[in-house]
C-alpha positions in Angstrom: 13.8 -23.3 -14.8 11.0 -20.9 -16.1 11.2 -17.7 -17.9 12.5 -14.6 -15.9 9.4 -12.5 -14.3 10.2 -9.4 -12.6 7.4 -8.6 -9.9 8.5 -4.4 -9.0 7.6 -3.7 -5.1 8.4 -1.1 -2.6 9.7 -0.4 0.3 6.5 -1.6 2.3 6.4 -4.1 4.5 3.3 -5.9 2.9 5.9 -6.7 -0.1 6.6 -9.9 1.8 5.3 -12.6 0.3 7.5 -11.8 -2.4 10.7 -11.3 -0.8 10.4 -14.3 1.8 9.1 -16.5 -1.5 12.3 -15.4 -3.0 14.3 -16.2 0.0 13.9 -19.0 1.4 13.8 -20.7 -2.3 9.9 -21.1 -2.0 9.5 -19.5 -5.9 12.9 -22.0 -7.0 10.4 -25.2 -5.4 7.8 -24.0 -7.9 10.0 -24.3 -10.6 10.0 -20.3 -11.3 12.7 -17.8 -12.2 11.6 -14.6 -10.1 13.1 -11.0 -9.4 11.9 -8.8 -7.3 13.2 -5.4 -8.3 13.2 -3.0 -5.1 11.5 0.7 -7.3 11.7 3.7 -5.3 8.2 5.2 -6.2 4.7 4.5 -7.7 4.9 6.2 -10.4 8.3 4.0 -11.3 6.2 1.1 -11.1 3.5 2.1 -13.0 5.9 2.9 -15.9 7.8 0.2 -15.5 4.4 -2.1 -16.5 3.9 -0.3 -19.2 7.0 0.5 -20.9 8.0 -3.3 -20.9 11.0 -2.1 -17.4 8.6 -5.0 -15.4 6.6 -8.1 -15.9 4.4 -8.0 -12.9 4.3 -5.3 -9.6 2.2 -5.7 -5.6 0.3 -2.7 -5.8 -3.2 -1.4 -4.8 -5.8 -1.9 -7.1 -6.4 2.2 -7.6 -3.4 2.9 -9.2 -3.2 -0.9 -11.9 -6.9 -0.2 -12.9 -5.7 3.9 -13.9 -2.6 2.4 -16.2 -5.1 -0.3 -17.8 -6.5 2.6 -18.7 -3.5 4.5 -20.2 -3.0 7.1 -18.1 1.2 6.9 -18.0 0.9 7.2 -21.6 -1.0 4.5 -22.8 -3.6 1.8 -22.4 -2.3 -2.3 -21.3 -3.8 -5.1 -20.6 -3.7 -5.1 -16.5 -6.5 -7.2 -15.3 -6.9 -8.2 -11.0 -4.7 -10.5 -10.0 -4.0 -12.5 -6.2 -5.0 -10.2 -4.1 -1.5 -10.3 -1.1 -2.6 -8.0 1.8 -5.5 -5.8 3.4 -5.8 -3.4 5.5 -1.9 -1.9 7.2 -2.4 1.1 6.2 -2.1 4.5 9.1 -2.5 8.4 8.4 -0.6 9.9 11.5 -0.7 13.1 12.6 2.6 16.2 13.7 3.1 15.8 17.1 4.0 13.5 20.7 2.0 12.5 23.2 0.6 15.9 24.3 -0.7 16.7 21.0 -1.9 12.8 21.1 -3.6 13.3 24.2 -5.1 15.9 23.4 -6.7 14.3 20.0 -7.8 11.0 22.1 -9.3 13.2 25.3 -11.8 15.6 22.0 -14.6 13.4 21.0 -15.5 15.8 18.8 -13.0 15.0 15.9 -13.4 18.1 13.9 -12.2 20.6 16.5 -10.1 17.9 17.5 -8.5 18.7 13.8 -8.7 22.7 14.3 -7.0 22.6 17.7 -4.4 20.4 16.5 -4.0 22.9 12.8 -3.8 25.8 15.1 -0.9 25.2 16.5 0.8 24.9 12.7 0.4 28.4 12.2 -0.7 27.6 8.3 -3.1 24.8 6.8 -1.5 21.3 7.7 0.5 19.4 4.6 -0.5 16.0 4.2 0.9 13.2 2.4 0.2 10.7 0.4 1.6 7.7 -1.8 0.4 8.4 -4.9 -3.0 10.3 -6.4 -4.4 7.1 -7.6 -3.6 5.5 -4.0 -6.0 3.4 -1.7 -4.4 5.8 0.4 -6.1 8.7 -1.1 -9.3 7.6 -1.3 -9.0 6.3 2.6 -7.4 9.8 3.9 -10.1 11.5 2.2 -13.3 9.0 4.0 -11.4 9.8 6.8 -11.0 14.0 7.0 -14.8 13.8 5.6 -15.5 11.4 8.4 -14.6 14.0 10.6 -16.2 17.2 8.6 -12.4 18.3 7.2 -13.0 19.3 3.5 -9.9 18.3 1.8 -9.8 20.4 -0.7 -9.9 23.6 1.5 -8.5 22.6 4.7 -5.6 20.8 3.8 -2.6 20.6 1.1 -2.0 16.8 -0.4 1.0 16.1 -1.5 2.5 12.9 -2.7 5.8 11.3 -2.3 7.3 7.6 -1.8 6.1 6.0 1.3 9.8 5.3 2.2 11.0 9.8 2.1 7.2 10.5 4.6 9.9 10.4 7.9 12.7 11.9 6.2 9.8 15.0 4.9 8.1 14.9 8.3 11.2 15.2 10.2 12.5 18.1 7.7 8.6 19.8 8.7 7.8 19.4 4.5 4.9 17.6 5.7 2.8 17.4 9.2 1.7 14.6 8.5 0.6 11.4 5.8 -1.7 8.5 5.1 0.6 5.4 4.1 1.6 1.8 4.7 3.4 -0.2 7.0 5.8 0.0 8.7 5.9 4.4 8.1 2.9 4.7 10.2 4.4 3.3 13.0 8.2 4.2 12.6 7.1 7.9 13.2 5.2 6.3 16.6 8.3 4.9 18.2 10.4 7.5 16.9 8.1 9.9 18.7 7.7 12.2 15.5 4.0 11.9 15.0 0.5 9.9 16.8 -2.4 7.6 15.1 -5.7 9.3 14.8 -6.7 6.1 12.3 -5.7 2.5 10.9 -7.3 1.8 7.5 -8.9 -1.4 8.3 -11.6 1.4 11.2 -12.1 3.0 7.4 -12.8 0.6 4.7 -13.1 -3.2 7.5 -11.5 -5.2 5.5 -10.1 -3.6 2.5 -8.1 -5.0 -0.1 -4.8 -3.5 -0.4 -2.2 -5.2 -2.4 -2.1 -7.5 -5.0 -0.3 -8.6 -7.6 -1.3 -7.8 -11.5 0.5 -9.4 -13.9 0.6 -7.9 -17.7 -1.1 -8.9 -20.3 1.5 -10.4 -21.9 3.1 -12.2 -19.3 0.3 -14.7 -18.3 -0.5 -15.5 -21.8 2.6 -16.3 -22.6 3.3 -18.3 -19.3 -0.2 -19.6 -18.5 1.3 -21.8 -16.3 4.0 -20.0 -14.7 1.0 -17.8 -14.2 -0.5 -20.8 -11.5 2.2 -22.1 -10.3 3.9 -18.2 -9.4 0.0 -17.8 -7.3 0.9 -20.6 -6.0 3.6 -20.2 -4.9 3.0 -16.3 -3.4 -0.3 -17.7 -1.4 1.9 -20.7 0.2 4.1 -17.0 1.3 1.7 -15.5 2.6 0.6 -18.7 4.9 4.0 -18.3 6.4 4.0 -13.7 6.9 0.8 -14.1 8.4 1.9 -16.9 11.1 3.4 -15.3 13.8 6.5 -17.5 14.8 7.7 -16.1 11.6 7.6 -12.6 12.6 11.0 -12.5 14.1 12.1 -13.6 10.9 10.4 -11.7 8.7 11.0 -8.5 9.8 15.0 -9.3 10.0 14.8 -10.4 6.3 12.5 -7.0 6.4 14.9 -4.9 7.1 18.4 -6.2 5.7 20.0 -3.7 3.2 19.4 -4.4 -1.0 22.1 -5.7 -1.9 21.1 -8.5 0.8 18.2 -8.6 -0.3 16.0 -7.4 2.3 14.3 -3.9 1.9 16.3 -1.8 4.7 13.1 -0.8 6.7 13.4 -0.6 10.4 12.6 -3.4 12.0 11.1 -2.6 15.3 8.5 -0.6 13.0 8.5 -3.9 11.3 7.6 -6.4 13.9 5.2 -4.2 15.4 3.0 -4.2 12.6 3.7 -7.6 11.8 1.2 -10.7 13.4 2.1 -10.5 17.1 3.0 -6.9 17.4 1.9 -4.7 19.6 -1.1 -2.6 17.5 0.6 0.5 17.2 -1.3 1.8 14.9 -2.8 -1.7 12.9 -1.1 -4.6 12.2 -1.7 -5.9 8.4 -2.9 -9.7 7.2 -2.3 -12.1 4.3 -4.6 -13.2 2.1 -4.5 -14.6 -1.2 -8.3 -15.5 -1.4 -10.5 -14.2 -4.5 -13.6 -12.7 -3.8 -15.8 -11.0 -6.2 -15.1 -7.9 -8.2 -17.6 -5.9 -5.9 -16.0 -7.2 -2.8 -13.0 -6.4 -3.8 -13.0 -3.1 -5.4 -16.2 -1.4 -5.2 -16.1 0.3 -2.2 -12.7 1.8 -4.7 -14.8 2.2 -8.1 -17.4 4.0 -6.8 -14.5 6.3 -4.6 -13.2 7.1 -8.3 -16.1 7.8 -9.9 -17.1 10.5 -7.3 -13.9 11.9 -8.1 -14.0 12.1 -11.2 -10.9 9.6 -12.3 -13.2 7.4 -14.4 -16.0 7.5 -17.2 -18.8 5.5 -18.2 -16.3 5.1 -20.8 -14.2 3.8 -18.8 -16.5 1.4 -17.0 -17.1 -0.9 -19.5 -13.2 -0.7 -20.4 -12.9 -2.1 -16.6 -16.1 -4.1 -17.0 -14.4 -6.3 -19.7 -10.8 -6.5 -18.1 -12.3 -8.2 -15.1 -12.6 -4.8 -12.3 -16.4 -4.8 -12.6 
């Protein structure tokens, strides 16, 4: 058996390939000793990579990029890893059937947004899972598309995705952009309605990658290759509709039973045989060029002022652009 590799995941349905590979002994069959570690937030994931609490993580590229540049305390070698999932994020707003009907029936989405906002009697609070996330960039693009100013017409807050349902229930937030299955769960609970899926904003966008620290990859190059192969095999299984019920059951199991304690009905809805309540996620481990994978993200990150020309030079050396 190989050396231990601790992979951080969050309570998200697109963590499925890691959980499936672990539960079905795919990792073991490849001679790997992989420990999935369920983390409470993306900030904890980044800190785990920086301060040696994790050897890798399933994470979105913007956070990996900013972590590599030292935004979590010190710079660390993080290079593009294995693509795992595409799409799956959803933007939802507080409201039930009447609010959804009013949104759908109004062709001018800026007007629809302001009509929805008027029922709140205040500036809406919209949550994202982390500042340095695809979700923040996608929500920004959505608001710009409907001519709503993010900075003056909304308040953006950051919280872990698994806490967003509770925050919506308690009136702490009025909507969110989060990964699966939380948008679907909000709709199934009749708390919110979907206004967009992330693939409608950035078609076929890369969402999660397996990111490993340079330290682990340099120490265990052969095991890195086997890990990529094992996760690719698990991703294929997760994409097959005949496996949706078993994958959903695994992800909805309690954490002490190697699950993620996710709402099972919501998970089923975002898998390949789901009813497309928001949008289905897909698993695809095909490696593309940096431009196809990260180009739009890096351009948006530059516009946000997160990156400098010097940063681009560093990222180019790491293979991000």
